[in-house]
Structure formats: structure tokens, C-alpha cells
LUMROTOR-71595 format. One record per residue (C-alpha): residue in three letters; x, y, z; residue number from 1. Coordinates in steps of 0.5 Angstrom, whole numbers, plus 500, padded with zeros to 3 digits. Each point is the difference from the previous one (the first is absolute). Layout:
   residuo    px    py    pz   num
       ALA     X     Y     Z   NUM
...
END
This chain:
   residuo    px    py    pz   num
       ILE   704   292   029     1
       ASP   506   500   504     2
       ALA   504   506   503     3
       GLU   505   501   493     4
       CYS   494   500   496     5
       VAL   497   506   504     6
       ARG   506   504   500     7
       SER   501   499   493     8
       VAL   492   503   499     9
       SER   501   505   505    10
       GLY   507   503   497    11
       ALA   503   498   507    12
       SER   506   496   497    13
       SER   505   506   502    14
       ARG   498   498   507    15
       GLN   505   495   500    16
       LEU   505   505   497    17
       LEU   498   505   506    18
       GLU   501   495   505    19
       ARG   507   498   497    20
       LEU   502   508   500    21
       THR   498   501   507    22
       VAL   504   494   503    23
       ALA   506   502   496    24
       VAL   499   507   503    25
       ALA   500   497   507    26
       LYS   506   496   499    27
       SER   503   506   497    28
       ASP   502   496   494    29
       LYS   502   505   495    30
       GLN   501   495   494    31
       LYS   494   497   501    32
       ILE   496   507   499    33
       PHE   504   502   494    34
       GLU   498   493   497    35
       ILE   493   501   501    36
       ILE   500   507   498    37
       ALA   504   498   494    38
       GLY   495   495   498    39
       ILE   494   505   501    40
       TYR   503   504   495    41
       ASP   502   494   495    42
       SER   493   498   500    43
       SER   498   507   498    44
       MET   496   501   506    45
       ASP   498   507   502    46
       ILE   503   501   507    47
       SER   495   505   502    48
       PRO   494   495   501    49
       PHE   505   495   503    50
       TRP   502   506   505    51
       LEU   493   501   502    52
       GLU   499   493   501    53
       LEU   506   500   505    54
       ILE   498   506   504    55
       ARG   494   496   501    56
       PHE   503   494   502    57
       TYR   504   504   505    58
       ARG   493   502   502    59
       ASP   498   493   501    60
       ILE   507   498   504    61
       LEU   498   506   505    62
       VAL   493   498   501    63
       CYS   503   493   502    64
       LEU   505   503   504    65
       THR   495   505   504    66
       SER   493   496   499    67
       PRO   501   493   499    68
       ASN   492   499   501    69
       SER   499   504   494    70
       LEU   503   496   495    71
       ASN   493   498   498    72
       SER   499   506   497    73
       LEU   506   500   495    74
       GLU   496   494   496    75
       LEU   506   496   499    76
       LEU   501   493   498    77
       HIS   502   495   506    78
       ASP   507   499   497    79
       GLU   501   507   499    80
       GLU   497   502   507    81
       GLU   505   495   503    82
       ASN   506   503   495    83
       LEU   498   507   503    84
       LYS   501   497   507    85
       LYS   506   498   499    86
       ILE   503   505   496    87
       SER   497   505   506    88
       LYS   505   497   505    89
       LEU   506   503   496    90
       PHE   498   507   502    91
       THR   498   504   505    92
       VAL   495   506   500    93
       ASN   505   505   500    94
       ASP   503   496   494    95
       ILE   494   500   496    96
       THR   498   508   501    97
       TYR   507   502   498    98
       GLN   500   495   494    99
       SER   493   502   498   100
       ARG   502   508   500   101
       LEU   506   498   495   102
       LEU   495   496   496   103
       ASP   495   506   500   104
       GLU   506   505   498   105
       ALA   502   496   494   106
       TYR   493   499   498   107
       ASN   499   507   499   108
       SER   507   501   497   109
       ILE   498   494   495   110
       GLN   494   503   498   111
       ARG   503   507   498   112
       GLY   502   496   493   113
       ASN   506   504   499   114
       THR   505   496   504   115
       ASP   503   493   500   116
       LYS   495   496   503   117
       ARG   505   494   501   118
       LEU   505   504   503   119
       ILE   495   503   505   120
       ALA   497   492   502   121
       GLU   507   498   501   122
       MET   503   505   504   123
       THR   494   500   504   124
       LEU   500   493   501   125
       ILE   507   500   502   126
       LYS   499   505   505   127
       MET   494   496   503   128
       SER   505   494   501   129
       ASP   504   503   504   130
       ALA   498   507   505   131
       ARG   507   501   501   132
       TYR   500   503   492   133
       SER   495   506   502   134
       ASP   501   506   505   135
       ASN   492   500   501   136
       VAL   497   500   507   137
       ASP   496   494   498   138
       ALA   506   496   498   139
       LEU   503   502   507   140
       ALA   494   498   504   141
       SER   500   493   496   142
       ARG   507   499   502   143
       ILE   499   502   507   144
       ALA   494   496   500   145
       ARG   504   494   497   146
       LEU   506   501   506   147
       GLU   494   500   505   148
       GLU   497   493   498   149
       GLU   507   497   499   150
       LEU   502   503   507   151
       SER   494   497   503   152
       LEU   501   493   497   153
       ILE   507   500   503   154
       LYS   498   502   507   155
       SER   495   494   499   156
       GLY   505   495   498   157
       ALA   497   499   493   158
       LEU   506   503   496   159
       SER   507   500   501   160
       ILE   504   507   500   161
       CYS   504   497   494   162
       ASP   494   498   496   163
       ALA   497   508   501   164
       VAL   507   502   498   165
       ASP   500   497   494   166
       SER   498   506   495   167
       SER   500   495   493   168
       GLN   492   501   500   169
       PRO   499   507   503   170
       ASN   492   501   499   171
       ALA   496   494   503   172
       SER   502   498   507   173
       LYS   505   494   501   174
       ALA   495   496   504   175
       SER   494   502   495   176
       LYS   505   497   494   177
       ALA   502   494   503   178
       LYS   492   498   501   179
       TYR   499   501   493   180
       GLU   505   497   497   181
       LYS   499   494   504   182
       GLN   493   499   497   183
       GLU   500   494   495   184
       ASP   495   505   496   185
       ASN   505   505   498   186
       LYS   498   500   493   187
       ILE   497   507   500   188
       TYR   508   502   499   189
       ASN   503   495   496   190
       ASP   495   498   495   191
       ASP   501   504   494   192
       ASN   497   497   495   193
       GLU   493   502   502   194
END
């Protein structure tokens, strides 16, 4: 019995999809976001249970960021825990609280039934991918925390001003993204076949 067998029996096969979607949000890769949502709809998967899993995945990220010693309580397979640790480095606590609030609001809208679930999902994920698209106080707090992080890195010499000014990837800090992208096992994001 291996990890794939456990995932298929337990219904956790969408975990990789959650990971890829979350990384796409962190990288502000709007094309990947639209592709993933289109894939969900093309496979006739109901977005409601998937969305609930996404909310739970964000909770797992929050646990990883705020209480890494509590990861045992999440009952994750070893590779899932390792992926969660990598993905959590792409976010701040403020990012996760802001984005979790958006996920909750979208879930409530999706549950109403008389709405376009795909539109709600896509609009929410795009807002999550770039806090500049929202005038919400949580979005502002997330943006300020990101600026503070980058200012701290500039002061320490770990990040140049030129790197900090690059706004092509607005969600995750430049330093966090560079660390993540340099890792050899970037399969979470690039492997669309699983």
C-alpha cells in the first residue's frame, strides 16, 4: 500500500488539485486558475464539495504557519505534509485570513443554488490571487504585511529594491517565490496529469 493507493481509496485525489490551485493563487497565475476551474467543470465535478476542501486546505496552511508543531493533528501523509510546508511558505498569516474570508463568502454564495457557481469561483480566486483587486480591510492588511516583509528583507540585504519593485507576481513575496521556484520538486504546480 502506497500513498497513491491511500489517496484513491480515501477520496483524497483532489488534494493535488487543491495544491496546484493554491500555488496558482500564490503565484498570481490567472491562466492556471482558469484552467483548473475549467478542468473541474469539464469533469462534471461539483464545485461545492471541492470548495469546502479548499477552505479546509487553507485551514491546514494556517495551522502550518501558526503552529507547525500541530501538523500531526492534520493526519496527513508524509508527502502531503511536505507539500503543505512548501506551499505555506508562499503566504503570510494575513494572506491566509484574507483569502479564507473570501473563500467562506464564496462558499455561502455557491450554496444558494441560484447563482453561477463557476463565475463565483473564478472571481473569488482572481481576487485571492491579487489583493489589489479588493478594497476589503483584510486585503489591505495583507498588502501591508507583504510590504513590511519585503522592507525587512531589503534592510537585511536579502532582497534588492529592484526585486521588490517587480510587481509581476503581486501575491507572494519575491523571496518566498524564489525559494519555492528553485526547489527541484516543483511538481505540485507543473504536473497537470495527476
